C-alpha distance (Angstrom), angle and dihedral (degrees) to the residues before:
residue distance angle dihedral
M1 . . .
F2 3.80 . .
Y3 3.77 114.0 .
R4 3.87 128.9 -163.2
K5 3.73 128.8 -140.7
G6 3.81 114.3 -7.6
G7 3.83 97.0 7.9
P8 3.81 129.6 113.6
A9 3.82 120.0 -59.8
M10 3.81 116.6 -73.0
N11 3.76 93.9 -110.8
R12 3.87 121.5 134.5
F13 3.92 90.5 -163.5
P14 3.77 124.4 67.6
K15 3.77 114.2 -122.2
A16 3.85 97.5 -125.9
P17 3.91 97.3 71.9
L18 3.79 96.1 57.6
P19 3.90 97.4 78.5
M20 3.79 87.1 45.5
L21 3.82 90.1 52.5
V22 3.80 92.9 48.8
T23 3.88 92.9 47.7
G24 3.73 90.6 48.8
M25 3.75 92.2 53.1
I26 3.79 93.1 48.5
L27 3.89 90.4 49.3
T28 3.80 90.2 48.1
A29 3.79 92.0 52.1
L30 3.85 93.4 46.7
T31 3.77 94.7 47.7
G32 3.80 91.6 85.8
C33 3.85 97.0 46.6
T34 3.74 110.4 96.3
N35 3.84 132.1 139.1
E36 3.83 95.3 -126.1
A37 3.72 121.1 83.7
P38 3.81 116.0 -129.8
A39 3.83 113.7 -102.4
E40 3.76 94.7 -115.9
M41 3.89 94.5 58.7
P42 3.82 113.5 108.0
P43 3.66 116.4 -122.8
P44 3.87 117.2 -87.8
S45 3.82 114.6 -83.0
P46 3.78 120.5 -131.9
R47 3.85 117.4 -87.2
V48 3.72 95.0 -106.6
S49 3.71 113.2 34.6
S50 3.84 96.1 172.7
V51 3.76 142.0 -6.2
S52 3.66 114.8 -123.5
T53 3.76 126.4 -158.0
P54 3.83 126.8 173.3
T55 3.92 88.0 -102.2
A56 3.80 105.8 34.3
T57 3.83 144.7 14.3
V58 3.93 114.8 -140.0
S59 3.71 122.3 -168.0
P60 3.86 116.1 -145.5
T61 3.87 91.4 -107.6
E62 3.79 89.7 58.3
I63 3.82 99.1 49.9
P64 3.78 107.0 121.4
T65 3.74 117.0 -124.9
L66 3.92 112.7 -128.4
S67 3.76 111.7 -127.6
P68 3.73 130.2 168.4
T69 3.74 117.4 -96.9
P70 3.71 128.8 -170.1
S71 3.79 89.7 -103.0
A72 3.83 97.5 48.0
P73 3.93 113.9 27.3
V74 3.71 116.3 -173.0
G75 3.87 108.7 -114.8
E76 3.81 129.3 -147.8
I77 3.81 136.3 -125.8
R78 3.76 115.6 -99.3
T79 3.77 131.2 176.8
F80 3.83 122.2 -140.4
T81 3.84 126.6 -163.9
F82 3.77 127.3 -164.8
G83 3.80 110.6 172.7
R84 3.80 105.5 -58.2
L85 3.82 94.3 -15.6
K86 3.75 112.2 98.2
L87 3.93 122.9 -179.2
E88 3.70 135.4 -177.2
V89 3.84 113.4 -148.9
T90 3.79 123.5 -167.0
Q91 3.85 130.4 -157.5
V92 3.86 91.5 30.0
I93 3.76 106.8 169.9
E94 3.90 95.6 178.8
T95 3.72 141.2 -31.1
R96 3.73 127.8 -129.6
T97 3.81 130.8 -166.4
K98 3.84 114.0 -117.9
Q99 3.68 131.2 -169.3
S100 3.76 129.1 -136.4
S101 3.86 134.7 154.5
D102 3.80 131.7 -120.8
G103 3.74 106.2 -152.9
G104 3.88 90.2 -31.3
V105 3.79 94.2 -43.3
P106 3.80 110.2 118.6
W107 3.77 113.9 -116.3
E108 3.85 130.0 -169.5
Y109 3.77 126.2 -152.7
Q110 3.82 139.6 170.1
Q111 3.83 118.2 -101.2
V112 3.74 109.5 -153.4
V113 3.81 117.2 -148.3
Y114 3.76 104.4 -156.3
G115 3.77 136.8 -167.9
A116 3.76 130.4 -136.2
G117 3.82 114.8 -60.8
A118 3.83 94.3 21.3
R119 3.72 114.7 169.7
V120 3.82 136.3 -171.1
R121 3.80 121.3 -144.5
V122 3.72 116.8 -163.4
L123 3.83 107.5 -136.4
D124 3.80 94.6 171.8
T125 3.83 122.9 9.0
G126 3.81 96.1 -149.2
M127 3.80 89.8 -134.3
S128 3.77 117.2 173.6
D129 3.83 119.4 -90.8
A130 3.72 109.8 -94.7
S131 3.61 92.5 -145.9
I132 3.74 95.4 63.8
T133 3.86 99.3 43.4
E134 3.72 121.4 99.3
D135 3.89 93.7 -125.2
G136 3.89 94.7 41.3
K137 3.75 93.6 -116.6
S138 3.78 134.2 115.2
H139 3.90 115.9 -111.3
P140 3.74 132.2 -165.9
Q141 3.80 115.7 -96.0
F142 3.84 98.2 -177.4
G143 3.73 137.6 45.0
I144 3.75 145.9 -178.5
S145 3.72 117.7 -103.5
F146 3.87 119.5 -144.3
E147 3.82 131.6 -169.9
P148 3.00 122.4 -71.9
D149 3.76 104.1 5.7
G150 3.78 109.6 -36.6
R151 3.72 128.9 126.8
Q152 3.75 140.1 179.5
E153 3.79 123.1 -164.5
I154 3.96 119.0 -123.2
D155 3.90 105.9 -126.4
E156 3.60 139.7 153.5
K157 3.82 90.8 -82.2
L158 3.83 91.9 62.1
E159 3.83 108.7 83.3
S160 3.86 101.6 159.2
F161 3.67 140.5 -21.8
E162 3.88 139.9 -174.9
I163 3.73 116.2 -106.5
T164 3.80 109.2 -118.6
P165 3.80 131.5 -164.0
D166 3.83 91.5 -106.8
M167 3.87 92.4 56.6
R168 3.91 111.9 102.7
G169 3.75 96.5 -175.7
I170 3.76 145.3 -90.7
F171 3.80 119.5 -49.8
S172 3.85 141.7 -175.8
L173 3.81 109.1 -103.8
E174 3.81 90.1 -149.8
S175 3.77 101.5 49.6
S176 3.85 99.3 20.3
V177 3.87 91.6 -134.3
F178 3.80 121.5 134.2
V179 3.77 118.6 -109.1
L180 3.81 94.6 -179.4
G181 3.85 125.3 14.6
F182 3.74 127.6 -158.9
E183 3.86 129.4 -136.6
A184 3.76 128.2 170.7
Y185 3.78 115.9 -127.2
Q186 3.85 113.9 -105.7
A187 3.77 119.2 -161.8
S188 3.82 110.4 -128.2
């Protein structure tokens, strides 16, 4: 059946069965594709059947619900504004009015009693207006006070931070008076 020069193509298989072969393969592949699930399949399981951590596996029915207890109340989110400075504080349990003095002049500010995991988000830094400064640049007007004598300026790079036990509060860099104090919640 093989021919040399000038004869039919050297193919052992006739051309006609190829389309039939391809059609047969497609039909075989599509035979199992239906929209109905077989009767013996179990119902679908929930998306998350368990939560795994390196130390434990917790099924959804065992996940504890967090509820406030006398030793750890759940705080709320509050916004505080001082001139152009605007801060959002989480886990606020309560606020108290405190008094201080600015060169003998009495000054009142809010003392935030915060719960565990409290954070401050800086919504507006309260930076100085660049059009009224000598060098034409904005400068920080407020800072964070740390025990015993530390401080960090609040500028455009500071977006949010966690309140730590060594933070005393937010103060005015110009007058050095507090505008917002921090106090950790203590269970009675």
